[in-house]
C-alpha positions as CSV (number, residue, x, y, z in Angstrom):
1,M,38.7,40.3,-14.5
2,A,35.7,38.4,-15.9
3,K,37.4,35.1,-15.1
4,V,38.0,36.2,-11.5
5,I,34.4,37.2,-11.1
6,S,33.3,34.0,-12.6
7,E,35.5,31.9,-10.2
8,N,34.3,33.9,-7.2
9,S,30.7,33.3,-8.3
10,V,31.3,29.5,-8.4
11,I,33.0,29.5,-5.1
12,H,30.1,31.5,-3.5
13,K,27.5,29.2,-5.0
14,I,29.1,26.0,-3.8
15,R,30.0,27.5,-0.4
16,T,26.4,28.8,0.0
17,R,24.9,25.4,-0.8
18,I,27.1,23.7,1.7
19,T,26.5,26.3,4.4
20,R,22.7,26.1,4.0
21,S,22.7,22.3,4.0
22,K,21.7,20.4,7.1
23,N,24.3,19.0,9.4
24,G,25.3,15.5,8.4
25,E,24.7,16.0,4.7
26,V,27.2,14.1,2.5
27,F,28.8,15.8,-0.5
28,F,30.7,14.3,-3.4
29,V,32.6,15.9,-6.2
30,S,29.7,14.7,-8.4
31,S,27.2,16.7,-6.2
32,F,28.1,19.8,-8.3
33,P,27.7,18.5,-11.9
34,K,27.6,22.0,-13.4
35,Y,31.2,22.6,-12.6
36,D,34.6,21.1,-13.7
37,V,35.4,18.0,-11.6
38,G,39.0,19.1,-11.0
39,Y,38.0,22.5,-9.9
40,V,35.3,21.2,-7.5
41,T,37.8,18.8,-6.0
42,K,40.2,21.7,-5.2
43,L,37.3,23.7,-3.7
44,L,36.2,20.9,-1.4
45,A,39.8,20.4,-0.3
46,Q,39.9,24.2,0.4
47,F,36.6,24.0,2.3
48,E,38.0,21.1,4.4
49,R,41.0,23.2,5.4
50,E,38.6,26.0,6.4
51,G,36.6,23.5,8.5
52,L,33.4,23.8,6.5
53,V,33.4,20.1,5.6
54,S,35.3,17.0,6.7
55,R,36.9,14.5,4.3
56,L,35.8,10.9,4.8
57,A,37.4,9.4,1.7
58,K,38.6,10.4,-1.8
59,G,35.9,12.6,-3.2
60,V,33.6,12.1,-0.2
61,Y,32.9,14.9,2.3
62,V,30.4,15.6,5.1
63,K,29.2,18.7,6.8
64,A,29.7,17.6,10.4
65,E,27.9,19.4,13.2
66,K,30.1,21.5,15.5
67,T,29.4,20.9,19.2
68,P,31.2,22.0,22.4
69,F,32.6,18.4,22.5
70,G,33.9,18.4,18.9
71,L,32.4,17.4,15.6
72,A,29.3,15.2,15.5
73,Y,29.1,13.0,12.4
74,P,26.1,11.2,10.9
75,S,25.7,7.6,11.8
76,A,27.6,5.0,9.7
77,Y,24.3,3.8,8.3
78,E,23.3,7.3,7.2
79,L,26.6,7.9,5.5
80,V,26.7,4.5,3.8
81,S,23.1,5.0,2.6
82,A,24.0,8.3,1.0
83,I,26.9,6.7,-0.8
84,A,24.7,3.8,-1.9
85,K,22.1,6.2,-3.2
86,R,24.6,8.1,-5.3
87,D,26.1,4.9,-6.7
88,K,22.6,3.3,-7.2
89,A,23.9,0.4,-5.1
90,K,22.5,-1.8,-2.3
91,I,23.9,-2.1,1.1
92,M,23.6,-4.5,4.1
93,P,25.2,-4.4,7.5
94,T,27.1,-7.5,8.4
95,G,28.9,-9.1,11.3
96,A,29.0,-7.1,14.5
97,T,27.4,-4.1,12.7
98,A,24.3,-6.2,12.0
99,E,24.3,-7.4,15.6
100,N,24.4,-3.9,17.0
101,R,21.8,-2.5,14.6
102,L,19.3,-5.2,15.5
103,G,19.9,-5.1,19.3
104,F,21.8,-8.3,19.7
105,S,24.7,-6.3,21.0
106,T,25.0,-2.9,22.6
107,Q,28.7,-2.6,21.7
108,V,29.3,-0.3,18.7
109,P,32.0,-1.9,16.6
110,V,35.1,0.2,15.9
111,N,35.2,-1.1,12.4
112,T,31.7,-0.9,10.9
113,I,31.2,-3.3,8.0
114,F,28.6,-3.3,5.2
115,L,28.2,-5.5,2.2
116,T,27.4,-3.6,-1.0
117,T,26.7,-4.2,-4.7
118,G,28.9,-1.2,-5.3
119,S,32.6,-0.7,-5.0
120,S,34.7,-1.7,-2.0
121,R,36.1,1.2,0.0
122,I,37.1,2.4,3.4
123,L,35.8,5.5,5.0
124,L,37.1,7.3,8.1
125,L,34.3,8.8,10.3
126,G,36.0,10.6,13.2
127,G,38.0,7.9,14.9
128,R,36.0,5.1,13.4
129,K,36.5,3.1,10.2
130,I,33.7,2.1,7.9
131,T,34.3,-0.7,5.5
132,L,32.3,-1.3,2.4
133,K,32.8,-4.8,0.9
134,H,31.6,-5.7,-2.5
135,A,29.5,-8.9,-2.2
136,A,28.0,-11.4,-4.5
137,P,24.5,-10.6,-5.8
138,K,23.0,-13.6,-3.9
139,N,23.4,-11.7,-0.7
140,F,20.9,-9.1,-2.0
141,A,18.3,-11.5,-3.5
142,Y,16.0,-11.0,-0.5
143,K,12.8,-9.0,-1.0
144,G,12.4,-7.7,2.6
145,K,14.7,-5.7,4.9
146,M,14.5,-7.5,8.2
147,V,15.3,-11.1,7.3
148,P,18.6,-10.4,5.4
149,E,19.9,-8.3,8.3
150,L,18.7,-10.9,10.7
151,V,20.6,-13.6,8.7
152,Q,23.8,-11.5,8.8
153,A,23.5,-10.9,12.6
154,L,22.8,-14.6,13.4
155,R,25.7,-15.7,11.2
156,S,27.9,-13.5,13.2
157,I,26.6,-14.8,16.5
158,G,26.9,-18.4,15.4
159,K,24.5,-21.4,15.8
160,K,26.1,-22.6,19.1
161,N,25.9,-19.2,20.7
162,V,22.2,-18.5,20.3
163,T,20.6,-18.3,23.8
164,P,17.0,-17.6,24.9
165,V,17.9,-13.9,25.0
166,E,18.7,-14.0,21.3
167,E,15.5,-15.9,20.6
168,R,13.4,-13.3,22.5
169,N,15.1,-10.6,20.4
170,I,14.2,-12.5,17.2
171,R,10.6,-12.6,18.3
172,R,10.6,-8.9,19.1
173,L,12.1,-8.0,15.7
174,L,9.6,-10.1,13.8
175,T,6.8,-8.6,15.8
176,L,7.9,-5.1,14.9
177,A,8.5,-6.0,11.2
178,P,6.6,-9.1,10.3
179,E,7.2,-8.6,6.5
180,T,4.3,-11.1,5.8
181,D,4.5,-10.4,2.1
182,T,8.2,-11.3,1.7
183,I,9.2,-13.5,4.6
184,G,8.2,-16.7,2.8
185,H,10.5,-15.9,-0.1
186,D,13.3,-14.7,2.1
187,L,13.4,-17.7,4.5
188,V,14.1,-20.0,1.6
189,L,17.3,-18.1,0.9
190,A,18.5,-18.3,4.6
191,P,20.8,-21.1,5.9
192,V,18.8,-24.0,7.2
193,W,19.6,-23.5,10.8
194,I,18.7,-19.8,10.7
195,R,15.5,-20.5,8.8
196,E,14.4,-23.0,11.4
197,L,15.4,-20.6,14.2
198,I,13.4,-17.8,12.7
199,M,10.3,-20.0,12.0
200,K,10.5,-21.3,15.6
201,N,10.3,-17.7,16.9
202,M,7.8,-16.2,14.6
203,P,5.0,-14.5,16.5
Protein backbone atom coordinates (compact mmCIF):
# COMPACT_ATOMS: atom_id res chain seq x y z
CA MET A 1 0.00 0.00 0.00
CA ALA A 2 2.81 2.40 0.92
CA LYS A 3 4.46 1.83 -2.46
CA VAL A 4 1.20 2.60 -4.30
CA ILE A 5 0.77 5.81 -2.30
CA SER A 6 4.37 6.78 -3.01
CA GLU A 7 3.98 6.18 -6.75
CA ASN A 8 0.72 8.13 -6.84
CA SER A 9 2.47 10.99 -5.03
CA VAL A 10 5.27 11.10 -7.63
CA ILE A 11 2.78 10.97 -10.50
CA HIS A 12 0.80 13.80 -8.90
CA LYS A 13 3.89 15.97 -8.35
CA ILE A 14 5.18 15.60 -11.90
CA ARG A 15 1.72 15.99 -13.44
CA THR A 16 1.10 19.12 -11.35
CA ARG A 17 4.40 20.67 -12.35
CA ILE A 18 3.63 20.14 -16.03
CA THR A 19 0.03 21.29 -15.71
CA ARG A 20 1.06 24.52 -13.96
CA SER A 21 3.86 25.26 -16.41
CA LYS A 22 3.45 27.79 -19.19
CA ASN A 23 2.51 26.71 -22.68
CA GLY A 24 5.59 26.01 -24.78
CA GLU A 25 7.75 24.85 -21.88
CA VAL A 26 10.13 22.04 -22.77
CA PHE A 27 10.60 19.04 -20.49
CA PHE A 28 13.35 16.45 -20.44
CA VAL A 29 13.68 13.26 -18.45
CA SER A 30 16.41 15.14 -16.60
CA SER A 31 13.91 17.87 -15.66
CA PHE A 32 12.90 15.68 -12.70
CA PRO A 33 16.26 14.69 -11.16
CA LYS A 34 14.72 13.56 -7.85
CA TYR A 35 13.13 10.55 -9.48
CA ASP A 36 14.34 7.41 -11.24
CA VAL A 37 15.15 8.06 -14.93
CA GLY A 38 13.36 4.96 -16.17
CA TYR A 39 10.25 5.77 -14.15
CA VAL A 40 10.13 9.38 -15.37
CA THR A 41 10.56 8.15 -18.95
CA LYS A 42 7.50 5.93 -18.57
CA LEU A 43 5.48 8.73 -16.95
CA LEU A 44 6.25 11.20 -19.73
CA ALA A 45 5.25 8.59 -22.30
CA GLN A 46 2.00 8.11 -20.37
CA PHE A 47 1.39 11.86 -20.26
CA GLU A 48 1.97 11.99 -24.00
CA ARG A 49 -0.76 9.41 -24.55
CA GLU A 50 -3.04 11.52 -22.37
CA GLY A 51 -2.28 14.61 -24.45
CA LEU A 52 -0.63 16.50 -21.61
CA VAL A 53 2.69 16.79 -23.48
CA SER A 54 3.94 16.19 -27.02
CA ARG A 55 7.08 14.17 -27.76
CA LEU A 56 9.63 15.93 -29.96
CA ALA A 57 12.50 13.46 -29.74
CA LYS A 58 13.80 10.79 -27.41
CA GLY A 59 13.56 12.22 -23.90
CA VAL A 60 12.34 15.63 -25.13
CA TYR A 61 8.74 16.76 -24.61
CA VAL A 62 6.86 20.05 -24.83
CA LYS A 63 3.65 21.35 -23.36
CA ALA A 64 1.99 22.59 -26.53
CA GLU A 65 -0.84 25.10 -26.35
CA LYS A 66 -4.22 23.68 -27.32
CA THR A 67 -6.14 25.98 -29.68
CA PRO A 68 -9.32 25.58 -31.79
CA PHE A 69 -6.98 25.02 -34.75
CA GLY A 70 -4.87 22.33 -33.09
CA LEU A 71 -1.66 22.37 -31.07
CA ALA A 72 0.49 25.52 -31.08
CA TYR A 73 4.17 24.79 -30.53
CA PRO A 74 6.95 27.15 -29.44
CA SER A 75 9.19 28.48 -32.18
CA ALA A 76 12.07 26.36 -33.37
CA TYR A 77 14.49 28.90 -31.89
CA GLU A 78 12.82 28.75 -28.46
CA LEU A 79 12.87 24.97 -28.49
CA VAL A 80 16.49 24.69 -29.59
CA SER A 81 17.51 27.35 -27.06
CA ALA A 82 15.94 25.28 -24.26
CA ILE A 83 17.87 22.20 -25.37
CA ALA A 84 21.10 24.19 -25.64
CA LYS A 85 20.59 25.58 -22.14
CA ARG A 86 20.14 22.10 -20.73
CA ASP A 87 23.19 20.78 -22.56
CA LYS A 88 25.28 23.90 -21.80
CA ALA A 89 25.81 24.17 -25.56
CA LYS A 90 25.83 27.02 -28.06
CA ILE A 91 23.55 27.23 -31.08
CA MET A 92 23.49 29.22 -34.31
CA PRO A 93 20.87 29.27 -37.08
CA THR A 94 22.29 28.49 -40.49
CA GLY A 95 21.24 28.37 -44.13
CA ALA A 96 17.64 29.32 -44.88
CA THR A 97 16.93 29.41 -41.14
CA ALA A 98 19.38 32.29 -40.68
CA GLU A 99 17.98 34.05 -43.76
CA ASN A 100 14.45 33.87 -42.35
CA ARG A 101 15.43 34.95 -38.84
CA LEU A 102 17.24 38.05 -40.13
CA GLY A 103 14.56 39.08 -42.62
CA PHE A 104 16.36 38.17 -45.85
CA SER A 105 13.56 35.72 -46.60
CA THR A 106 9.92 35.54 -45.54
CA GLN A 107 9.73 31.82 -46.29
CA VAL A 108 9.84 29.63 -43.18
CA PRO A 109 11.98 26.59 -44.04
CA VAL A 110 10.34 23.20 -43.59
CA ASN A 111 13.64 21.84 -42.29
CA THR A 112 15.02 24.31 -39.77
CA ILE A 113 18.76 23.88 -39.26
CA PHE A 114 20.97 25.02 -36.39
CA LEU A 115 24.66 24.52 -35.76
CA THR A 116 25.52 23.48 -32.21
CA THR A 117 28.47 22.71 -29.99
CA GLY A 118 26.32 19.91 -28.56
CA SER A 119 25.14 16.63 -30.04
CA SER A 120 23.56 16.28 -33.47
CA ARG A 121 19.88 15.34 -33.40
CA ILE A 122 16.59 15.69 -35.23
CA LEU A 123 13.41 17.02 -33.60
CA LEU A 124 9.88 16.87 -34.95
CA LEU A 125 7.82 19.98 -34.21
CA GLY A 126 4.30 19.42 -35.50
CA GLY A 127 4.79 18.84 -39.22
CA ARG A 128 8.23 20.46 -39.26
CA LYS A 129 11.71 19.04 -38.77
CA ILE A 130 14.42 20.73 -36.73
CA THR A 131 17.97 19.59 -37.34
CA LEU A 132 20.80 20.23 -34.92
CA LYS A 133 24.23 19.74 -36.52
CA HIS A 134 27.36 19.50 -34.42
CA ALA A 135 29.80 22.06 -35.78
CA ALA A 136 33.47 22.88 -35.34
CA PRO A 137 34.34 25.32 -32.50
CA LYS A 138 35.55 27.94 -35.01
CA ASN A 139 31.91 28.59 -35.94
CA PHE A 140 31.34 29.81 -32.39
CA ALA A 141 34.48 31.92 -31.95
CA TYR A 142 32.48 35.14 -32.47
CA LYS A 143 31.86 37.42 -29.48
CA GLY A 144 28.67 39.09 -30.71
CA LYS A 145 25.32 37.65 -31.79
CA MET A 146 24.45 39.57 -34.95
CA VAL A 147 27.59 39.10 -37.06
CA PRO A 148 27.77 35.28 -36.82
CA GLU A 149 24.11 34.95 -37.83
CA LEU A 150 24.65 37.47 -40.60
CA VAL A 151 27.63 35.47 -41.85
CA GLN A 152 25.53 32.30 -41.96
CA ALA A 153 22.69 34.07 -43.78
CA LEU A 154 24.98 35.66 -46.38
CA ARG A 155 26.79 32.38 -46.98
CA SER A 156 23.40 30.84 -47.75
CA ILE A 157 22.44 33.68 -50.11
CA GLY A 158 25.78 33.56 -51.93
CA LYS A 159 28.08 36.37 -53.07
CA LYS A 160 26.62 36.53 -56.60
CA ASN A 161 23.04 36.78 -55.32
CA VAL A 162 23.42 39.80 -53.04
CA THR A 163 21.24 42.65 -54.33
CA PRO A 164 20.60 46.21 -53.11
CA VAL A 165 17.67 44.78 -51.15
CA GLU A 166 20.00 42.52 -49.16
CA GLU A 167 22.40 45.43 -48.62
CA ARG A 168 19.61 47.59 -47.22
CA ASN A 169 18.71 44.78 -44.85
CA ILE A 170 22.33 44.51 -43.71
CA ARG A 171 22.32 48.25 -42.89
CA ARG A 172 19.03 47.85 -41.02
CA LEU A 173 20.36 44.97 -38.95
CA LEU A 174 23.59 46.75 -38.10
CA THR A 175 21.65 49.86 -37.11
CA LEU A 176 19.44 47.83 -34.77
CA ALA A 177 22.37 45.89 -33.30
CA PRO A 178 25.65 47.76 -33.98
CA GLU A 179 27.61 45.58 -31.50
CA THR A 180 30.37 48.20 -31.43
CA ASP A 181 32.29 46.34 -28.71
CA THR A 182 32.57 43.09 -30.66
CA ILE A 183 32.18 43.80 -34.38
CA GLY A 184 35.88 44.52 -34.93
CA HIS A 185 36.82 41.11 -33.54
CA ASP A 186 34.01 39.30 -35.35
CA LEU A 187 34.64 40.77 -38.80
CA VAL A 188 38.15 39.31 -38.79
CA LEU A 189 36.58 35.84 -38.52
CA ALA A 190 34.18 36.36 -41.44
CA PRO A 191 34.99 35.36 -45.04
CA VAL A 192 36.64 38.25 -46.89
CA TRP A 193 33.72 39.01 -49.21
CA ILE A 194 31.25 39.03 -46.32
CA ARG A 195 33.56 41.22 -44.23
CA GLU A 196 33.83 43.74 -47.07
CA LEU A 197 30.07 43.66 -47.64
CA ILE A 198 29.31 44.29 -43.99
CA MET A 199 31.90 47.09 -43.72
CA LYS A 200 30.48 48.70 -46.86
CA ASN A 201 27.03 48.79 -45.28
CA MET A 202 27.89 49.79 -41.73
CA PRO A 203 25.77 52.79 -40.62
